[in-house]
C-alpha positions in Angstrom: 47.4 -54.2 -32.1 50.7 -52.3 -31.9 51.1 -49.0 -30.1 50.2 -45.9 -32.2 52.0 -42.6 -32.0 50.3 -39.4 -33.3 52.5 -36.3 -33.8 50.4 -33.1 -33.8 51.5 -30.1 -35.8 50.3 -26.5 -35.5 48.8 -24.3 -34.7 47.4 -23.8 -38.2 44.4 -21.5 -39.0 41.4 -21.1 -41.3 42.9 -17.8 -42.5 46.6 -17.0 -42.9 46.5 -13.7 -40.9 47.1 -15.3 -37.6 49.7 -17.9 -38.9 50.0 -20.7 -41.4 46.7 -21.4 -43.2 45.6 -25.1 -43.2 44.4 -24.7 -46.8 47.8 -23.6 -48.1 50.1 -25.7 -45.9 51.3 -29.0 -47.2 50.1 -30.7 -43.9 46.6 -29.8 -45.0 46.9 -32.4 -47.8 47.3 -35.2 -45.3 44.6 -36.9 -43.2 44.3 -38.3 -39.7 43.0 -36.7 -36.4 42.7 -33.0 -35.6 41.9 -30.6 -32.7 40.3 -27.2 -32.6 41.5 -25.1 -29.8 41.7 -21.6 -28.4 44.7 -20.0 -26.7 44.2 -19.8 -22.9 45.3 -16.6 -21.2 47.2 -18.6 -18.5 49.1 -20.5 -21.2 48.6 -23.3 -23.6 45.5 -24.1 -25.5 42.0 -25.4 -24.6 40.4 -27.9 -27.0 37.0 -27.1 -28.3 36.6 -30.1 -30.8 38.3 -33.4 -31.7 37.8 -34.9 -35.1 39.1 -37.5 -37.5 39.2 -37.6 -41.3 40.0 -40.0 -44.1 40.0 -37.1 -46.6 42.5 -34.3 -46.5 42.5 -32.0 -43.5 41.9 -29.1 -45.8 38.8 -30.6 -47.3 37.3 -31.7 -44.0 38.1 -28.4 -42.3 36.6 -26.5 -45.2 33.4 -28.4 -44.6 33.5 -27.5 -40.9 34.1 -23.8 -41.8 31.0 -23.8 -44.1 28.9 -25.4 -41.3 29.9 -22.7 -38.8 29.3 -19.9 -41.4 25.9 -21.5 -42.3 24.7 -21.6 -38.7 24.6 -25.4 -38.4 27.5 -25.5 -35.9 27.8 -23.7 -32.5 30.3 -21.0 -32.0 31.3 -19.0 -28.9 32.8 -15.6 -27.9 36.5 -16.1 -28.4 37.7 -13.4 -25.9 35.7 -15.0 -23.1 37.0 -18.5 -24.1 40.6 -17.2 -23.8 39.7 -16.4 -20.2 38.4 -19.9 -19.6 34.7 -18.9 -19.8 32.2 -20.5 -22.1 29.9 -18.0 -23.9 27.9 -19.6 -26.7 26.9 -16.9 -29.2 25.0 -19.3 -31.5 24.2 -22.9 -30.6 23.9 -24.3 -34.1 21.0 -26.1 -35.7 22.1 -29.7 -35.8 21.2 -30.5 -32.1 17.8 -31.7 -31.0 15.6 -28.7 -30.2 17.6 -26.4 -32.5 16.7 -27.8 -35.9 14.0 -25.3 -36.6 16.1 -22.2 -35.8 17.3 -21.3 -39.3 14.9 -18.4 -39.6 16.2 -17.1 -36.3 19.8 -17.5 -37.5 19.0 -15.6 -40.7 17.4 -12.8 -38.7 20.5 -12.5 -36.5 23.0 -13.0 -39.3 23.9 -9.2 -39.7 24.9 -9.2 -36.0 26.5 -12.7 -35.9 28.5 -12.4 -39.2 31.4 -10.4 -37.7 31.4 -12.7 -34.6 31.6 -15.8 -36.8 34.5 -14.2 -38.7 36.3 -13.4 -35.5 35.7 -16.9 -34.1 37.0 -18.6 -37.3 40.0 -16.4 -37.4 40.9 -17.3 -33.8 40.5 -21.0 -33.8 43.8 -22.8 -33.7 44.0 -26.1 -35.5 46.4 -28.9 -34.5 46.6 -31.7 -37.0 48.0 -35.2 -36.4 48.6 -37.0 -39.7 48.3 -40.7 -39.4 47.9 -43.5 -42.0 45.9 -45.8 -39.7 42.5 -47.2 -40.8 39.1 -45.6 -40.1 38.3 -47.7 -37.0 41.7 -46.8 -35.4 41.3 -43.1 -36.2 37.9 -43.2 -34.5 39.4 -44.9 -31.5 42.0 -42.2 -31.3 39.3 -39.5 -31.6 37.3 -41.2 -28.9 40.3 -41.6 -26.5 41.1 -37.9 -26.9 37.5 -36.8 -26.4 37.3 -38.9 -23.2 40.5 -37.4 -21.9 39.3 -33.9 -22.5 35.9 -34.6 -20.8 37.7 -36.0 -17.8 39.9 -32.9 -17.5 39.2 -30.2 -14.8 37.4 -27.0 -15.7 38.1 -24.9 -17.6 39.9 -27.4 -19.8 36.8 -29.5 -20.2 34.4 -26.6 -20.5 34.4 -26.0 -24.2 33.9 -29.6 -25.4 30.1 -29.8 -25.7 28.5 -32.6 -23.7 26.5 -33.6 -26.8 29.4 -34.0 -29.1 29.4 -37.7 -30.2 32.5 -39.7 -30.3 33.3 -43.5 -30.4 33.3 -45.4 -27.2 35.2 -48.6 -26.7 33.0 -51.7 -26.3 33.8 -54.4 -23.8 36.0 -57.1 -25.1 37.8 -55.0 -27.7 41.6 -55.1 -27.3 43.0 -51.7 -26.6 46.3 -50.2 -27.8 48.6 -47.7 -26.3 48.2 -44.3 -27.9 51.2 -42.0 -27.6 50.7 -38.3 -28.3 53.2 -35.7 -29.2 52.1 -32.0 -29.2 54.0 -28.9 -30.2 52.6 -26.8 -27.3 50.7 -27.3 -24.1 47.3 -28.5 -25.1 45.3 -28.9 -21.9 43.5 -32.2 -21.5 45.6 -34.0 -24.1 47.7 -36.7 -22.4 51.1 -38.0 -23.5 49.7 -41.5 -23.4 46.4 -43.3 -23.0 44.6 -46.4 -24.0 42.5 -46.3 -27.2 
C-alpha cells in the first residue's frame, strides 16, 4: 500500500459563534477522519476524540452532537480541560455500568443542560478529508488513537481508556501515514505507521 497523507483543517465548531460552523462550511460536506479537541492554556490543542466517517462530516458530527445532548456520550468541564485537568460532568450511558442511568440523566438535565451547551460550543473540530476506503480510514483512526494514548499527560488525559479503535493485527502490511495539521495538536505526530 502507498503512503497516505491526511491534511487536517480547522478548527471548526458545532455552532458558528466561536468560528466557522462545520454544518455550514463546505468542508463539512466531505468525509474522512476527524478530531475533537479543546484549546490548551499553554498553547495548542488537546484531543478528546478521534473518529472516521464515510458519510459527510456534517452528518456524522450531527449524530455525535445529538448523542451528547441526549446523555449517551460523556462530556467534561471545558474550563478545567483548558488547564489540562479532566473533570467529567456526565459519563454517558453507553459504557458498561452506565446503561441504566437515563433516569438519573433526566433528573440532572436542568443543571447539565447549560454545561452541555458550553461544552458543545467549546469543542474544536479538525477534519481531514480523505477518499480512502473504510479499512484504511479505520487504520488511520487507530494509528491516531494509539499516538494520543502514548502521549504524556495531560495530552493523553482526555482520550477515554474505553474508547474503542481498530488495532493492527500481526501480518498486516502497514503504510506510512503523513499528517499535516493547521495548528499544534498535541499527541498527533507528523508521521506514523498505520
